[in-house]
Biopython code that builds the backbone (N, CA, C, O; Angstrom):
import numpy as np
from Bio.PDB.StructureBuilder import StructureBuilder

atoms = [
    (1, "MET", "N", (-37.589, 31.774, 17.585)),
    (1, "MET", "CA", (-37.419, 30.339, 17.518)),
    (1, "MET", "C", (-36.317, 29.967, 16.526)),
    (1, "MET", "O", (-35.626, 28.966, 16.717)),
    (2, "SER", "N", (-36.148, 30.765, 15.469)),
    (2, "SER", "CA", (-35.140, 30.421, 14.469)),
    (2, "SER", "C", (-33.728, 30.576, 15.016)),
    (2, "SER", "O", (-32.820, 29.866, 14.582)),
    (3, "LYS", "N", (-33.524, 31.500, 15.970)),
    (3, "LYS", "CA", (-32.203, 31.657, 16.583)),
    (3, "LYS", "C", (-31.849, 30.413, 17.389)),
    (3, "LYS", "O", (-30.694, 29.986, 17.386)),
    (4, "ILE", "N", (-32.801, 29.840, 18.062)),
    (4, "ILE", "CA", (-32.568, 28.633, 18.856)),
    (4, "ILE", "C", (-32.225, 27.460, 17.942)),
    (4, "ILE", "O", (-31.320, 26.681, 18.244)),
    (5, "LYS", "N", (-32.946, 27.330, 16.822)),
    (5, "LYS", "CA", (-32.649, 26.266, 15.863)),
    (5, "LYS", "C", (-31.246, 26.437, 15.292)),
    (5, "LYS", "O", (-30.504, 25.464, 15.152)),
    (6, "PHE", "N", (-30.884, 27.671, 14.963)),
    (6, "PHE", "CA", (-29.563, 27.949, 14.409)),
    (6, "PHE", "C", (-28.464, 27.561, 15.404)),
    (6, "PHE", "O", (-27.477, 26.928, 15.028)),
    (7, "ILE", "N", (-28.635, 27.938, 16.654)),
    (7, "ILE", "CA", (-27.660, 27.585, 17.689)),
    (7, "ILE", "C", (-27.616, 26.077, 17.870)),
    (7, "ILE", "O", (-26.540, 25.498, 18.016)),
    (8, "PHE", "N", (-28.783, 25.439, 17.862)),
    (8, "PHE", "CA", (-28.840, 23.982, 17.985)),
    (8, "PHE", "C", (-28.065, 23.305, 16.847)),
    (8, "PHE", "O", (-27.310, 22.363, 17.090)),
    (9, "TYR", "N", (-28.244, 23.773, 15.619)),
    (9, "TYR", "CA", (-27.525, 23.188, 14.475)),
    (9, "TYR", "C", (-26.024, 23.438, 14.567)),
    (9, "TYR", "O", (-25.229, 22.571, 14.203)),
    (10, "LEU", "N", (-25.634, 24.605, 15.046)),
    (10, "LEU", "CA", (-24.212, 24.878, 15.249)),
    (10, "LEU", "C", (-23.605, 23.923, 16.274)),
    (10, "LEU", "O", (-22.520, 23.381, 16.066)),
    (11, "ILE", "N", (-24.306, 23.729, 17.366)),
    (11, "ILE", "CA", (-23.834, 22.807, 18.412)),
    (11, "ILE", "C", (-23.779, 21.386, 17.874)),
    (11, "ILE", "O", (-22.822, 20.660, 18.141)),
    (12, "LEU", "N", (-24.771, 20.990, 17.137)),
    (12, "LEU", "CA", (-24.801, 19.653, 16.541)),
    (12, "LEU", "C", (-23.633, 19.463, 15.558)),
    (12, "LEU", "O", (-22.990, 18.413, 15.551)),
    (13, "ALA", "N", (-23.367, 20.476, 14.735)),
    (13, "ALA", "CA", (-22.246, 20.403, 13.795)),
    (13, "ALA", "C", (-20.923, 20.330, 14.547)),
    (13, "ALA", "O", (-20.021, 19.593, 14.147)),
    (14, "PHE", "N", (-20.801, 21.087, 15.628)),
    (14, "PHE", "CA", (-19.577, 21.061, 16.428)),
    (14, "PHE", "C", (-19.350, 19.688, 17.047)),
    (14, "PHE", "O", (-18.226, 19.186, 17.047)),
    (15, "ILE", "N", (-20.395, 19.086, 17.567)),
    (15, "ILE", "CA", (-20.291, 17.745, 18.162)),
    (15, "ILE", "C", (-19.901, 16.724, 17.100)),
    (15, "ILE", "O", (-19.063, 15.857, 17.348)),
    (16, "ALA", "N", (-20.503, 16.823, 15.921)),
    (16, "ALA", "CA", (-20.147, 15.905, 14.832)),
    (16, "ALA", "C", (-18.682, 16.080, 14.437)),
    (16, "ALA", "O", (-17.980, 15.095, 14.210)),
    (17, "TYR", "N", (-18.221, 17.322, 14.353)),
    (17, "TYR", "CA", (-16.821, 17.598, 14.017)),
    (17, "TYR", "C", (-15.888, 17.015, 15.069)),
    (17, "TYR", "O", (-14.906, 16.357, 14.726)),
    (18, "LYS", "N", (-16.181, 17.247, 16.339)),
    (18, "LYS", "CA", (-15.345, 16.714, 17.418)),
    (18, "LYS", "C", (-15.324, 15.182, 17.395)),
    (18, "LYS", "O", (-14.282, 14.574, 17.643)),
    (19, "GLY", "N", (-16.456, 14.565, 17.103)),
    (19, "GLY", "CA", (-16.496, 13.107, 16.994)),
    (19, "GLY", "C", (-15.627, 12.604, 15.858)),
    (19, "GLY", "O", (-14.910, 11.616, 16.014)),
    (20, "PHE", "N", (-15.685, 13.275, 14.714)),
    (20, "PHE", "CA", (-14.867, 12.900, 13.569)),
    (20, "PHE", "C", (-13.384, 13.028, 13.897)),
    (20, "PHE", "O", (-12.608, 12.122, 13.591)),
    (21, "VAL", "N", (-12.978, 14.128, 14.510)),
    (21, "VAL", "CA", (-11.574, 14.345, 14.875)),
    (21, "VAL", "C", (-11.117, 13.290, 15.878)),
    (21, "VAL", "O", (-10.014, 12.759, 15.753)),
    (22, "ALA", "N", (-11.946, 12.983, 16.865)),
    (22, "ALA", "CA", (-11.581, 11.971, 17.860)),
    (22, "ALA", "C", (-11.407, 10.609, 17.201)),
    (22, "ALA", "O", (-10.471, 9.880, 17.529)),
    (23, "PHE", "N", (-12.289, 10.260, 16.283)),
    (23, "PHE", "CA", (-12.193, 8.988, 15.576)),
    (23, "PHE", "C", (-10.923, 8.936, 14.736)),
    (23, "PHE", "O", (-10.230, 7.919, 14.736)),
    (24, "LYS", "N", (-10.606, 10.014, 14.019)),
    (24, "LYS", "CA", (-9.425, 10.075, 13.172)),
    (24, "LYS", "C", (-8.165, 9.959, 14.024)),
    (24, "LYS", "O", (-7.250, 9.216, 13.667)),
    (25, "ASN", "N", (-8.102, 10.674, 15.134)),
    (25, "ASN", "CA", (-6.941, 10.607, 16.020)),
    (25, "ASN", "C", (-6.790, 9.225, 16.627)),
    (25, "ASN", "O", (-5.669, 8.760, 16.836)),
    (26, "PHE", "N", (-7.899, 8.564, 16.910)),
    (26, "PHE", "CA", (-7.836, 7.202, 17.447)),
    (26, "PHE", "C", (-7.201, 6.271, 16.426)),
    (26, "PHE", "O", (-6.358, 5.447, 16.781)),
    (27, "GLU", "N", (-7.601, 6.392, 15.145)),
    (27, "GLU", "CA", (-7.024, 5.546, 14.097)),
    (27, "GLU", "C", (-5.525, 5.791, 13.966)),
    (27, "GLU", "O", (-4.744, 4.843, 13.881)),
    (28, "ILE", "N", (-5.126, 7.043, 13.950)),
    (28, "ILE", "CA", (-3.709, 7.378, 13.829)),
    (28, "ILE", "C", (-2.959, 6.894, 15.054)),
    (28, "ILE", "O", (-1.863, 6.346, 14.939)),
    (29, "GLY", "N", (-3.541, 7.091, 16.221)),
    (29, "GLY", "CA", (-2.896, 6.657, 17.453)),
    (29, "GLY", "C", (-2.697, 5.157, 17.504)),
    (29, "GLY", "O", (-1.658, 4.687, 17.968)),
    (30, "VAL", "N", (-3.670, 4.402, 17.037)),
    (30, "VAL", "CA", (-3.560, 2.944, 17.031)),
    (30, "VAL", "C", (-2.429, 2.514, 16.104)),
    (30, "VAL", "O", (-1.635, 1.642, 16.458)),
    (31, "GLU", "N", (-2.349, 3.113, 14.931)),
    (31, "GLU", "CA", (-1.285, 2.765, 13.980)),
    (31, "GLU", "C", (0.087, 3.053, 14.580)),
    (31, "GLU", "O", (1.003, 2.240, 14.452)),
    (32, "ASN", "N", (0.232, 4.198, 15.229)),
    (32, "ASN", "CA", (1.515, 4.545, 15.839)),
    (32, "ASN", "C", (1.868, 3.591, 16.974)),
    (32, "ASN", "O", (3.032, 3.224, 17.136)),
    (33, "ARG", "N", (0.877, 3.189, 17.757)),
    (33, "ARG", "CA", (1.145, 2.255, 18.855)),
    (33, "ARG", "C", (1.532, 0.885, 18.336)),
    (33, "ARG", "O", (2.374, 0.219, 18.937)),
    (34, "VAL", "N", (0.937, 0.446, 17.231)),
    (34, "VAL", "CA", (1.308, -0.841, 16.636)),
    (34, "VAL", "C", (2.764, -0.800, 16.199)),
    (34, "VAL", "O", (3.503, -1.759, 16.422)),
    (35, "VAL", "N", (3.186, 0.301, 15.579)),
    (35, "VAL", "CA", (4.572, 0.448, 15.138)),
    (35, "VAL", "C", (5.509, 0.426, 16.342)),
    (35, "VAL", "O", (6.551, -0.228, 16.302)),
    (36, "GLU", "N", (5.150, 1.130, 17.406)),
    (36, "GLU", "CA", (5.981, 1.144, 18.612)),
    (36, "GLU", "C", (6.111, -0.251, 19.209)),
    (36, "GLU", "O", (7.203, -0.649, 19.615)),
    (37, "ILE", "N", (5.018, -0.995, 19.266)),
    (37, "ILE", "CA", (5.052, -2.356, 19.821)),
    (37, "ILE", "C", (5.922, -3.254, 18.954)),
    (37, "ILE", "O", (6.704, -4.050, 19.474)),
    (38, "GLU", "N", (5.792, -3.133, 17.622)),
    (38, "GLU", "CA", (6.625, -3.937, 16.729)),
    (38, "GLU", "C", (8.103, -3.623, 16.928)),
    (38, "GLU", "O", (8.933, -4.532, 16.937)),
    (39, "GLU", "N", (8.437, -2.348, 17.088)),
    (39, "GLU", "CA", (9.836, -1.969, 17.294)),
    (39, "GLU", "C", (10.373, -2.525, 18.607)),
    (39, "GLU", "O", (11.478, -3.067, 18.648)),
    (40, "LYS", "N", (9.592, -2.393, 19.682)),
    (40, "LYS", "CA", (10.037, -2.873, 20.989)),
    (40, "LYS", "C", (10.180, -4.388, 21.006)),
    (40, "LYS", "O", (11.092, -4.924, 21.635)),
    (41, "ALA", "N", (9.284, -5.071, 20.320)),
    (41, "ALA", "CA", (9.329, -6.538, 20.302)),
    (41, "ALA", "C", (10.369, -7.055, 19.322)),
    (41, "ALA", "O", (10.726, -8.232, 19.364)),
    (42, "GLY", "N", (10.860, -6.189, 18.441)),
    (42, "GLY", "CA", (11.848, -6.612, 17.459)),
    (42, "GLY", "C", (11.250, -7.459, 16.350)),
    (42, "GLY", "O", (11.946, -8.267, 15.736)),
    (43, "LEU", "N", (9.955, -7.274, 16.092)),
    (43, "LEU", "CA", (9.294, -8.037, 15.040)),
    (43, "LEU", "C", (9.685, -7.493, 13.675)),
    (43, "LEU", "O", (9.673, -6.283, 13.453)),
    (44, "GLU", "N", (10.022, -8.371, 12.783)),
    (44, "GLU", "CA", (10.353, -7.989, 11.416)),
    (44, "GLU", "C", (9.351, -8.643, 10.485)),
    (44, "GLU", "O", (8.931, -9.782, 10.695)),
    (45, "ARG", "N", (8.972, -7.897, 9.446)),
    (45, "ARG", "CA", (8.050, -8.456, 8.467)),
    (45, "ARG", "C", (8.477, -8.015, 7.082)),
    (45, "ARG", "O", (9.178, -7.017, 6.916)),
    (46, "GLU", "N", (8.045, -8.774, 6.097)),
    (46, "GLU", "CA", (8.350, -8.461, 4.710)),
    (46, "GLU", "C", (7.183, -7.660, 4.139)),
    (46, "GLU", "O", (6.020, -8.035, 4.295)),
    (47, "ASP", "N", (7.512, -6.550, 3.473)),
    (47, "ASP", "CA", (6.458, -5.696, 2.936)),
    (47, "ASP", "C", (7.000, -4.914, 1.746)),
    (47, "ASP", "O", (8.210, -4.830, 1.534)),
    (48, "GLU", "N", (6.091, -4.351, 0.988)),
    (48, "GLU", "CA", (6.431, -3.517, -0.157)),
    (48, "GLU", "C", (6.334, -2.062, 0.298)),
    (48, "GLU", "O", (5.263, -1.606, 0.699)),
    (49, "VAL", "N", (7.464, -1.322, 0.235)),
    (49, "VAL", "CA", (7.503, 0.056, 0.724)),
    (49, "VAL", "C", (8.244, 0.949, -0.275)),
    (49, "VAL", "O", (8.869, 0.468, -1.219)),
    (50, "ILE", "N", (8.156, 2.247, -0.041)),
    (50, "ILE", "CA", (8.904, 3.231, -0.814)),
    (50, "ILE", "C", (10.142, 3.590, -0.001)),
    (50, "ILE", "O", (10.042, 3.904, 1.184)),
    (51, "GLY", "N", (11.301, 3.543, -0.637)),
    (51, "GLY", "CA", (12.538, 3.843, 0.073)),
    (51, "GLY", "C", (13.443, 4.765, -0.713)),
    (51, "GLY", "O", (13.439, 4.755, -1.944)),
    (52, "LEU", "N", (14.221, 5.566, 0.004)),
    (52, "LEU", "CA", (15.236, 6.414, -0.596)),
    (52, "LEU", "C", (16.555, 5.655, -0.500)),
    (52, "LEU", "O", (17.031, 5.364, 0.597)),
    (53, "MET", "N", (17.141, 5.337, -1.648)),
    (53, "MET", "CA", (18.366, 4.550, -1.710)),
    (53, "MET", "C", (19.562, 5.456, -1.997)),
    (53, "MET", "O", (19.471, 6.365, -2.822)),
    (54, "MET", "N", (20.685, 5.206, -1.315)),
    (54, "MET", "CA", (21.908, 5.958, -1.554)),
    (54, "MET", "C", (22.977, 5.002, -2.064)),
    (54, "MET", "O", (23.266, 3.985, -1.432)),
    (55, "TYR", "N", (23.558, 5.333, -3.204)),
    (55, "TYR", "CA", (24.596, 4.513, -3.814)),
    (55, "TYR", "C", (25.904, 5.271, -3.804)),
    (55, "TYR", "O", (25.941, 6.468, -4.093)),
    (56, "LEU", "N", (26.998, 4.563, -3.465)),
    (56, "LEU", "CA", (28.340, 5.138, -3.481)),
    (56, "LEU", "C", (29.273, 4.225, -4.258)),
    (56, "LEU", "O", (29.019, 3.027, -4.385)),
    (57, "GLY", "N", (30.360, 4.800, -4.780)),
    (57, "GLY", "CA", (31.405, 4.018, -5.421)),
    (57, "GLY", "C", (31.235, 3.917, -6.915)),
    (57, "GLY", "O", (30.281, 4.418, -7.510)),
    (58, "ASN", "N", (32.229, 3.230, -7.500)),
    (58, "ASN", "CA", (32.206, 3.005, -8.942)),
    (58, "ASN", "C", (32.594, 1.559, -9.182)),
    (58, "ASN", "O", (33.779, 1.256, -9.046)),
    (59, "PRO", "N", (31.729, 0.666, -9.515)),
    (59, "PRO", "CA", (30.309, 0.820, -9.841)),
    (59, "PRO", "C", (29.494, 1.135, -8.582)),
    (59, "PRO", "O", (29.877, 0.756, -7.476)),
    (60, "PRO", "N", (28.379, 1.824, -8.761)),
    (60, "PRO", "CA", (27.563, 2.212, -7.606)),
    (60, "PRO", "C", (27.105, 0.995, -6.794)),
    (60, "PRO", "O", (26.639, -0.007, -7.335)),
    (61, "GLU", "N", (27.259, 1.128, -5.485)),
    (61, "GLU", "CA", (26.866, 0.049, -4.573)),
    (61, "GLU", "C", (25.940, 0.631, -3.507)),
    (61, "GLU", "O", (26.221, 1.688, -2.943)),
    (62, "LEU", "N", (24.841, -0.062, -3.237)),
    (62, "LEU", "CA", (23.869, 0.407, -2.249)),
    (62, "LEU", "C", (24.526, 0.432, -0.877)),
    (62, "LEU", "O", (24.997, -0.592, -0.380)),
    (63, "THR", "N", (24.552, 1.625, -0.266)),
    (63, "THR", "CA", (25.165, 1.741, 1.057)),
    (63, "THR", "C", (24.154, 2.089, 2.153)),
    (63, "THR", "O", (24.323, 1.678, 3.301)),
    (64, "GLU", "N", (23.109, 2.840, 1.808)),
    (64, "GLU", "CA", (22.096, 3.240, 2.791)),
    (64, "GLU", "C", (20.713, 3.178, 2.169)),
    (64, "GLU", "O", (20.559, 3.300, 0.954)),
    (65, "HIS", "N", (19.709, 2.986, 3.016)),
    (65, "HIS", "CA", (18.314, 3.024, 2.574)),
    (65, "HIS", "C", (17.476, 3.603, 3.693)),
    (65, "HIS", "O", (17.766, 3.398, 4.871)),
    (66, "LEU", "N", (16.434, 4.328, 3.319)),
    (66, "LEU", "CA", (15.592, 5.020, 4.281)),
    (66, "LEU", "C", (14.123, 4.835, 3.912)),
    (66, "LEU", "O", (13.731, 5.064, 2.767)),
    (67, "PHE", "N", (13.323, 4.424, 4.873)),
    (67, "PHE", "CA", (11.879, 4.265, 4.694)),
    (67, "PHE", "C", (11.246, 5.638, 4.533)),
    (67, "PHE", "O", (11.552, 6.554, 5.297)),
    (68, "THR", "N", (10.359, 5.793, 3.540)),
    (68, "THR", "CA", (9.611, 7.042, 3.376)),
    (68, "THR", "C", (8.123, 6.732, 3.308)),
    (68, "THR", "O", (7.721, 5.636, 2.915)),
    (69, "GLU", "N", (7.323, 7.699, 3.691)),
    (69, "GLU", "CA", (5.878, 7.512, 3.770)),
    (69, "GLU", "C", (5.220, 7.378, 2.403)),
    (69, "GLU", "O", (4.326, 6.554, 2.213)),
    (70, "ASN", "N", (5.678, 8.209, 1.436)),
    (70, "ASN", "CA", (5.043, 8.201, 0.126)),
    (70, "ASN", "C", (6.012, 8.680, -0.945)),
    (70, "ASN", "O", (7.135, 9.084, -0.643)),
    (71, "ARG", "N", (5.571, 8.632, -2.192)),
    (71, "ARG", "CA", (6.425, 8.993, -3.327)),
    (71, "ARG", "C", (6.862, 10.449, -3.278)),
    (71, "ARG", "O", (8.040, 10.751, -3.470)),
    (72, "SER", "N", (5.937, 11.340, -3.026)),
    (72, "SER", "CA", (6.273, 12.767, -3.053)),
    (72, "SER", "C", (7.281, 13.124, -1.962)),
    (72, "SER", "O", (8.180, 13.930, -2.198)),
    (73, "LYS", "N", (7.145, 12.538, -0.777)),
    (73, "LYS", "CA", (8.097, 12.785, 0.306)),
    (73, "LYS", "C", (9.472, 12.244, -0.072)),
    (73, "LYS", "O", (10.488, 12.878, 0.215)),
    (74, "CYS", "N", (9.512, 11.093, -0.705)),
    (74, "CYS", "CA", (10.774, 10.499, -1.129)),
    (74, "CYS", "C", (11.462, 11.383, -2.163)),
    (74, "CYS", "O", (12.663, 11.636, -2.061)),
    (75, "LEU", "N", (10.716, 11.850, -3.153)),
    (75, "LEU", "CA", (11.308, 12.695, -4.190)),
    (75, "LEU", "C", (11.795, 14.022, -3.615)),
    (75, "LEU", "O", (12.814, 14.554, -4.055)),
    (76, "GLU", "N", (11.078, 14.549, -2.645)),
    (76, "GLU", "CA", (11.494, 15.784, -1.985)),
    (76, "GLU", "C", (12.808, 15.567, -1.229)),
    (76, "GLU", "O", (13.721, 16.388, -1.314)),
    (77, "MET", "N", (12.898, 14.454, -0.487)),
    (77, "MET", "CA", (14.115, 14.141, 0.259)),
    (77, "MET", "C", (15.288, 13.865, -0.685)),
    (77, "MET", "O", (16.426, 14.226, -0.385)),
    (78, "LYS", "N", (15.013, 13.232, -1.814)),
    (78, "LYS", "CA", (16.042, 12.945, -2.805)),
    (78, "LYS", "C", (16.646, 14.239, -3.336)),
    (78, "LYS", "O", (17.865, 14.351, -3.462)),
    (79, "GLN", "N", (15.804, 15.206, -3.644)),
    (79, "GLN", "CA", (16.282, 16.476, -4.170)),
    (79, "GLN", "C", (17.173, 17.182, -3.150)),
    (79, "GLN", "O", (18.226, 17.709, -3.508)),
    (80, "ILE", "N", (16.766, 17.196, -1.901)),
    (80, "ILE", "CA", (17.560, 17.827, -0.845)),
    (80, "ILE", "C", (18.894, 17.105, -0.683)),
    (80, "ILE", "O", (19.934, 17.749, -0.548)),
    (81, "ALA", "N", (18.871, 15.771, -0.696)),
    (81, "ALA", "CA", (20.095, 14.988, -0.526)),
    (81, "ALA", "C", (21.066, 15.204, -1.681)),
    (81, "ALA", "O", (22.271, 15.314, -1.456)),
    (82, "GLU", "N", (20.567, 15.266, -2.907)),
    (82, "GLU", "CA", (21.434, 15.453, -4.068)),
    (82, "GLU", "C", (22.082, 16.835, -4.071)),
    (82, "GLU", "O", (23.191, 16.991, -4.582)),
    (83, "GLU", "N", (21.416, 17.829, -3.514)),
    (83, "GLU", "CA", (21.981, 19.171, -3.449)),
    (83, "GLU", "C", (23.132, 19.262, -2.454)),
    (83, "GLU", "O", (24.006, 20.117, -2.597)),
    (84, "SER", "N", (23.141, 18.391, -1.450)),
    (84, "SER", "CA", (24.144, 18.495, -0.395)),
    (84, "SER", "C", (25.129, 17.322, -0.366)),
    (84, "SER", "O", (25.891, 17.192, 0.592)),
    (85, "SER", "N", (25.131, 16.467, -1.394)),
    (85, "SER", "CA", (25.997, 15.287, -1.386)),
    (85, "SER", "C", (26.397, 14.910, -2.805)),
    (85, "SER", "O", (25.731, 15.279, -3.772)),
    (86, "PHE", "N", (27.498, 14.169, -2.914)),
    (86, "PHE", "CA", (27.956, 13.705, -4.216)),
    (86, "PHE", "C", (27.545, 12.266, -4.500)),
    (86, "PHE", "O", (27.925, 11.704, -5.527)),
    (87, "ALA", "N", (26.778, 11.669, -3.606)),
    (87, "ALA", "CA", (26.309, 10.302, -3.802)),
    (87, "ALA", "C", (25.165, 10.288, -4.810)),
    (87, "ALA", "O", (24.564, 11.323, -5.098)),
    (88, "TYR", "N", (24.871, 9.091, -5.346)),
    (88, "TYR", "CA", (23.746, 8.920, -6.264)),
    (88, "TYR", "C", (22.550, 8.440, -5.450)),
    (88, "TYR", "O", (22.660, 7.473, -4.696)),
    (89, "TYR", "N", (21.416, 9.106, -5.597)),
    (89, "TYR", "CA", (20.203, 8.750, -4.861)),
    (89, "TYR", "C", (19.099, 8.365, -5.835)),
    (89, "TYR", "O", (19.029, 8.885, -6.949)),
    (90, "GLU", "N", (18.238, 7.446, -5.403)),
    (90, "GLU", "CA", (17.046, 7.127, -6.170)),
    (90, "GLU", "C", (15.934, 6.711, -5.232)),
    (90, "GLU", "O", (16.168, 6.112, -4.182)),
    (91, "CYS", "N", (14.721, 7.042, -5.633)),
    (91, "CYS", "CA", (13.533, 6.597, -4.906)),
    (91, "CYS", "C", (13.040, 5.334, -5.599)),
    (91, "CYS", "O", (12.973, 5.281, -6.827)),
    (92, "ALA", "N", (12.699, 4.332, -4.823)),
    (92, "ALA", "CA", (12.274, 3.076, -5.424)),
    (92, "ALA", "C", (11.209, 2.406, -4.566)),
    (92, "ALA", "O", (11.172, 2.550, -3.344)),
    (93, "ARG", "N", (10.358, 1.679, -5.249)),
    (93, "ARG", "CA", (9.406, 0.789, -4.579)),
    (93, "ARG", "C", (10.135, -0.526, -4.430)),
    (93, "ARG", "O", (10.537, -1.137, -5.420)),
    (94, "VAL", "N", (10.308, -0.966, -3.186)),
    (94, "VAL", "CA", (11.107, -2.157, -2.924)),
    (94, "VAL", "C", (10.340, -3.155, -2.075)),
    (94, "VAL", "O", (9.442, -2.796, -1.314)),
    (95, "ASN", "N", (10.713, -4.400, -2.223)),
    (95, "ASN", "CA", (10.252, -5.457, -1.341)),
    (95, "ASN", "C", (11.345, -5.570, -0.281)),
    (95, "ASN", "O", (12.487, -5.901, -0.600)),
    (96, "ALA", "N", (10.999, -5.295, 0.984)),
    (96, "ALA", "CA", (12.020, -5.207, 2.021)),
    (96, "ALA", "C", (11.557, -5.847, 3.320)),
    (96, "ALA", "O", (10.366, -6.063, 3.544)),
    (97, "VAL", "N", (12.528, -6.140, 4.163)),
    (97, "VAL", "CA", (12.249, -6.576, 5.527)),
    (97, "VAL", "C", (12.230, -5.310, 6.356)),
    (97, "VAL", "O", (13.207, -4.561, 6.378)),
    (98, "ILE", "N", (11.104, -5.064, 7.049)),
    (98, "ILE", "CA", (10.994, -3.852, 7.849)),
    (98, "ILE", "C", (10.696, -4.186, 9.300)),
    (98, "ILE", "O", (10.066, -5.195, 9.617)),
    (99, "SER", "N", (11.168, -3.309, 10.163)),
    (99, "SER", "CA", (10.908, -3.412, 11.592)),
    (99, "SER", "C", (10.397, -2.053, 12.032)),
    (99, "SER", "O", (11.145, -1.075, 12.033)),
    (100, "GLY", "N", (9.132, -1.986, 12.405)),
    (100, "GLY", "CA", (8.537, -0.695, 12.722)),
    (100, "GLY", "C", (8.444, 0.127, 11.458)),
    (100, "GLY", "O", (7.776, -0.274, 10.505)),
    (101, "LYS", "N", (9.106, 1.274, 11.434)),
    (101, "LYS", "CA", (9.150, 2.108, 10.234)),
    (101, "LYS", "C", (10.591, 2.254, 9.768)),
    (101, "LYS", "O", (11.010, 3.327, 9.334)),
    (102, "LYS", "N", (11.342, 1.166, 9.863)),
    (102, "LYS", "CA", (12.730, 1.160, 9.421)),
    (102, "LYS", "C", (12.954, -0.021, 8.488)),
    (102, "LYS", "O", (12.471, -1.127, 8.732)),
    (103, "ILE", "N", (13.695, 0.235, 7.416)),
    (103, "ILE", "CA", (14.052, -0.842, 6.493)),
    (103, "ILE", "C", (15.268, -1.551, 7.065)),
    (103, "ILE", "O", (16.307, -0.928, 7.287)),
    (104, "VAL", "N", (15.144, -2.852, 7.304)),
    (104, "VAL", "CA", (16.255, -3.650, 7.816)),
    (104, "VAL", "C", (17.121, -4.121, 6.659)),
    (104, "VAL", "O", (18.345, -3.995, 6.704)),
    (105, "SER", "N", (16.492, -4.663, 5.622)),
    (105, "SER", "CA", (17.243, -5.109, 4.446)),
    (105, "SER", "C", (16.330, -5.088, 3.215)),
    (105, "SER", "O", (15.111, -5.225, 3.310)),
    (106, "ILE", "N", (16.971, -4.912, 2.065)),
    (106, "ILE", "CA", (16.262, -4.882, 0.789)),
    (106, "ILE", "C", (16.298, -6.279, 0.186)),
    (106, "ILE", "O", (17.366, -6.871, 0.035)),
    (107, "ILE", "N", (15.127, -6.800, -0.156)),
    (107, "ILE", "CA", (15.053, -8.107, -0.805)),
    (107, "ILE", "C", (15.125, -7.938, -2.315)),
    (107, "ILE", "O", (15.894, -8.618, -2.995)),
    (108, "GLU", "N", (14.305, -7.014, -2.832)),
    (108, "GLU", "CA", (14.230, -6.831, -4.280)),
    (108, "GLU", "C", (13.749, -5.421, -4.580)),
    (108, "GLU", "O", (12.838, -4.913, -3.927)),
    (109, "GLU", "N", (14.372, -4.789, -5.579)),
    (109, "GLU", "CA", (13.932, -3.476, -6.053)),
    (109, "GLU", "C", (12.902, -3.707, -7.140)),
    (109, "GLU", "O", (13.205, -4.333, -8.156)),
    (110, "LEU", "N", (11.684, -3.209, -6.944)),
    (110, "LEU", "CA", (10.591, -3.476, -7.859)),
    (110, "LEU", "C", (10.445, -2.407, -8.946)),
    (110, "LEU", "O", (10.212, -2.732, -10.110)),
    (111, "GLU", "N", (10.583, -1.133, -8.566)),
    (111, "GLU", "CA", (10.345, -0.060, -9.512)),
    (111, "GLU", "C", (11.092, 1.191, -9.053)),
    (111, "GLU", "O", (11.052, 1.549, -7.876)),
    (112, "VAL", "N", (11.770, 1.848, -9.984)),
    (112, "VAL", "CA", (12.429, 3.119, -9.687)),
    (112, "VAL", "C", (11.412, 4.229, -9.952)),
    (112, "VAL", "O", (10.755, 4.250, -10.994)),
    (113, "ILE", "N", (11.294, 5.136, -9.008)),
    (113, "ILE", "CA", (10.325, 6.232, -9.103)),
    (113, "ILE", "C", (11.032, 7.458, -9.633)),
    (113, "ILE", "O", (12.075, 7.855, -9.112)),
    (114, "GLN", "N", (10.473, 8.057, -10.662)),
    (114, "GLN", "CA", (11.092, 9.249, -11.283)),
    (114, "GLN", "C", (10.432, 10.500, -10.804)),
    (114, "GLN", "O", (10.816, 11.596, -11.214)),
]
sb = StructureBuilder()
sb.init_structure("model")
sb.init_model(0)
sb.init_chain("A")
sb.init_seg("    ")
for serial, (resi, resn, name, xyz) in enumerate(atoms, 1):
    if name == "N":
        sb.init_residue(resn, " ", resi, " ")
    sb.init_atom(name, np.array(xyz, "f"), 0.0, 1.0, " ", f" {name:<3s}", serial, name[0])
structure = sb.get_structure()
């Protein structure tokens, strides 16, 4: 009888795991679909995001900006960019106009991330 209980608990744990994964994928899928719809519709909104900024010239002038998911990803991308370019890069928390997962324009730089 204990073998049957053990198998039953394994099956129950597997079903719970599959339910959790399905729920998590649904949440991620919904977020991605919202971003796709916003991009297709051309909706722009103002939000606070982390961005990788590229400055060129003397005095430095902002020429490019890139939306990043989080601080660590931004710092990683900054290090790679600085190794392969002579431009000045910085990661910053900015108030920006975004469309989907793209920064359209920077309104205000709030904090430089070190």
